[in-house]
C-alpha positions as CSV (number, residue, x, y, z in Angstrom):
1,M,-72.7,132.1,275.8
2,I,-70.7,135.4,277.0
3,Y,-72.5,136.8,280.3
4,N,-72.4,140.2,281.1
5,T,-70.6,139.4,284.6
6,Q,-67.7,138.4,281.9
7,E,-68.1,142.1,279.9
8,K,-65.9,144.6,280.7
9,K,-67.4,147.0,283.3
10,L,-69.6,149.9,281.5
11,S,-68.2,153.0,282.3
12,L,-71.9,154.5,282.1
13,P,-74.0,152.1,282.5
14,E,-77.6,154.1,281.6
15,Y,-76.6,153.5,277.6
16,G,-76.5,150.1,277.8
17,R,-73.8,147.2,276.6
18,S,-75.0,148.3,272.7
19,I,-74.3,152.0,272.6
20,Q,-70.4,151.1,274.3
21,S,-69.9,148.6,271.5
22,M,-70.9,151.2,269.5
23,V,-68.1,153.6,270.8
24,D,-65.8,150.5,271.1
25,Y,-66.1,150.5,267.2
26,A,-66.2,153.5,266.7
27,V,-62.7,154.1,268.4
28,T,-61.0,151.2,265.8
29,I,-62.0,152.9,262.2
30,E,-58.9,154.6,261.1
31,D,-60.8,156.9,258.7
32,R,-60.8,160.1,260.5
33,A,-64.1,161.3,258.1
34,E,-65.8,157.9,258.9
35,R,-65.0,157.9,262.3
36,Q,-66.7,161.2,263.2
37,R,-69.7,160.9,261.4
38,C,-70.2,157.7,263.5
39,A,-69.6,159.3,266.4
40,N,-72.4,162.2,265.4
41,T,-75.1,159.1,265.2
42,I,-74.2,157.4,268.0
43,V,-74.7,161.0,270.1
44,A,-78.2,161.1,268.0
45,I,-78.9,157.7,269.2
46,M,-78.3,158.8,273.0
47,K,-80.4,161.9,272.6
48,N,-82.7,159.7,271.3
49,M,-82.4,157.4,274.2
50,F,-83.9,159.9,276.9
51,P,-85.8,162.4,274.9
52,D,-87.2,164.3,278.3
53,Q,-83.4,164.9,279.2
54,R,-83.7,167.7,275.9
55,D,-84.8,170.8,277.6
56,V,-81.9,170.0,279.8
57,P,-79.3,172.8,279.8
58,D,-76.0,172.1,278.3
59,Y,-77.6,168.3,277.6
60,E,-75.8,167.7,274.4
61,R,-73.0,169.4,275.7
62,K,-73.0,166.4,278.4
63,L,-73.5,163.7,275.6
64,W,-70.5,164.4,273.8
65,D,-68.8,164.3,277.5
66,H,-69.9,161.1,277.8
67,L,-68.9,159.8,274.1
68,A,-65.4,160.7,275.3
69,I,-65.8,158.9,278.8
70,M,-67.2,156.2,277.2
71,S,-64.5,155.7,275.0
72,D,-62.3,156.4,277.6
73,F,-61.1,159.2,275.8
74,K,-59.2,157.4,272.9
75,L,-61.9,159.2,270.4
76,D,-60.4,161.1,268.2
77,I,-62.8,163.5,266.7
78,D,-63.8,167.0,266.3
79,Y,-65.6,167.6,269.3
80,P,-68.4,169.9,268.4
81,Y,-67.8,171.2,272.8
82,E,-64.8,171.6,274.8
83,V,-65.5,168.4,276.4
84,I,-64.8,167.0,279.1
85,R,-60.7,165.8,280.8
86,P,-59.9,162.8,282.2
87,E,-58.2,164.1,285.5
88,A,-61.7,165.7,286.0
89,V,-63.2,162.0,285.8
90,H,-61.3,160.6,288.3
91,A,-61.1,163.4,290.9
92,A,-61.6,162.7,294.4
93,P,-64.5,164.3,295.7
94,D,-63.5,167.5,298.1
95,R,-63.5,166.1,301.9
96,V,-66.4,167.2,304.4
97,P,-64.8,169.2,307.1
98,Y,-66.0,167.7,310.0
99,S,-65.2,169.6,313.7
100,N,-62.8,168.0,315.7
101,G,-64.5,169.7,318.7
102,N,-64.9,167.3,321.8
103,I,-68.7,166.6,322.7
104,R,-68.8,167.0,326.4
105,Y,-71.4,164.6,326.9
106,R,-72.4,162.5,323.9
107,H,-75.7,161.8,324.6
108,Y,-76.7,165.8,324.0
109,G,-75.0,165.4,321.2
110,R,-73.7,169.2,319.8
111,Y,-76.5,171.3,319.6
112,I,-77.2,171.6,322.7
113,P,-75.0,173.4,323.9
114,D,-75.2,175.6,321.2
115,M,-79.0,176.1,321.4
116,I,-77.9,177.3,325.3
117,E,-74.9,179.7,324.2
118,E,-77.8,181.1,322.0
119,A,-80.2,181.8,325.2
120,C,-77.3,182.9,327.0
121,Q,-77.0,185.8,324.2
122,L,-81.1,186.6,324.7
123,P,-82.3,189.4,327.0
124,D,-83.7,188.3,330.3
125,G,-87.6,187.7,329.9
126,P,-90.1,185.4,328.6
127,M,-88.2,185.0,325.6
128,R,-85.5,183.4,327.0
129,D,-87.3,181.3,329.3
130,E,-89.7,179.9,327.1
131,L,-86.3,178.5,325.4
132,L,-84.6,177.2,328.4
133,R,-87.5,175.4,329.3
134,L,-87.8,173.8,325.8
135,I,-84.1,172.9,325.8
136,A,-84.4,171.3,329.3
137,I,-87.3,169.4,328.0
138,Q,-85.0,168.0,325.3
139,M,-82.5,167.4,327.2
140,K,-84.3,164.7,329.2
141,K,-85.3,163.1,326.9
142,E,-82.5,163.0,325.1
143,H,-80.9,161.3,328.3
144,L,-83.6,158.9,328.5
145,M,-82.5,157.8,325.3
146,W,-79.7,156.7,326.5
147,N,-80.2,155.6,330.2
148,K,-83.6,154.9,331.0
149,E,-83.1,153.9,334.5
150,G,-84.5,157.8,335.4
151,L,-82.8,161.1,336.0
152,E,-83.3,163.9,338.4
153,D,-84.3,167.0,337.1
154,E,-81.9,168.4,339.0
155,K,-79.2,166.7,336.6
156,I,-80.3,168.6,333.5
157,L,-80.2,172.0,335.4
158,N,-76.9,171.5,336.4
159,D,-75.9,170.6,333.2
160,I,-77.7,173.9,331.4
161,F,-75.4,175.9,334.3
162,E,-72.3,174.0,333.5
163,F,-73.1,174.4,329.5
164,S,-73.9,178.2,329.9
165,G,-70.3,178.7,332.2
166,G,-72.5,179.8,334.7
167,R,-74.5,182.2,333.6
168,L,-78.0,180.4,333.5
169,R,-79.2,178.7,336.6
170,L,-82.4,177.4,336.1
171,N,-85.4,177.1,339.3
172,P,-87.0,173.8,339.5
173,D,-90.2,175.0,340.0
174,S,-90.2,176.9,337.3
175,V,-89.3,173.7,334.6
176,Q,-91.6,170.8,335.1
177,L,-89.7,167.9,334.0
178,A,-91.1,165.5,335.7
179,A,-94.2,164.6,333.5
180,Y,-91.3,163.1,330.8
181,K,-90.3,159.6,331.4
182,A,-88.7,156.9,329.5
183,P,-91.1,154.7,327.3
184,P,-91.6,151.3,327.9
185,A,-89.3,149.1,326.3
186,N,-90.8,147.6,322.9
187,A,-94.0,149.0,323.3
188,H,-96.4,150.2,320.6
189,P,-97.5,153.5,320.3
190,Q,-101.2,152.3,321.2
191,Q,-100.6,150.3,323.8
192,Q,-98.4,153.3,324.9
193,S,-101.0,155.8,325.0
194,S,-104.3,153.4,326.3
195,G,-102.1,151.1,328.5
196,K,-104.2,148.1,327.6
197,K,-104.7,145.9,324.2
198,K,-107.5,145.8,322.8
199,K,-109.3,142.0,322.6
200,K,-110.1,140.7,319.5
201,K,-114.3,140.5,319.3
202,K,-114.8,136.8,318.2
203,K,-117.1,136.5,315.4
204,N,-119.9,134.3,316.0
205,Y,-120.7,132.1,312.8
């Protein structure tokens, strides 16, 4: 008995090994006309395997692309479309650009300084004050996730002053951060709200 693990790896597993075997056989056919008829039949079978995809744009073109891929581009036939090139199949994906800028305080991440810079661009008024209040609250939450031992609110306000390049100085009396504490370790959400575990009532049988 031959197991699938002993067979060669499928180029497109979604079509199964039976379709792959048909393609392998088509490559070996010497008569070009017969080889063309075999290829047309294989594509027709492939099309019937996924009837819900028939309305997808360029679906039939994709089937011929897949036929070429499964034959390792060795199937010499007259393709009805210009099929995908081998170098396009094996091309490496484009490198994702990442910013190499240094993060001053990693527990805040990169977005907190960006938000503070955005706040600096706002005119002085209630909108900027509210944004700074929300930023300060988020900064304390982020800091407490990193260090649950506690944190003076003055540290948060000093960090905002530093991130803003001295442009923003918050009044400690106008930003209430004392209510935000680190959650108890391994505490269930219901226990955090009630502070007590509910006792199960014993049933009398």
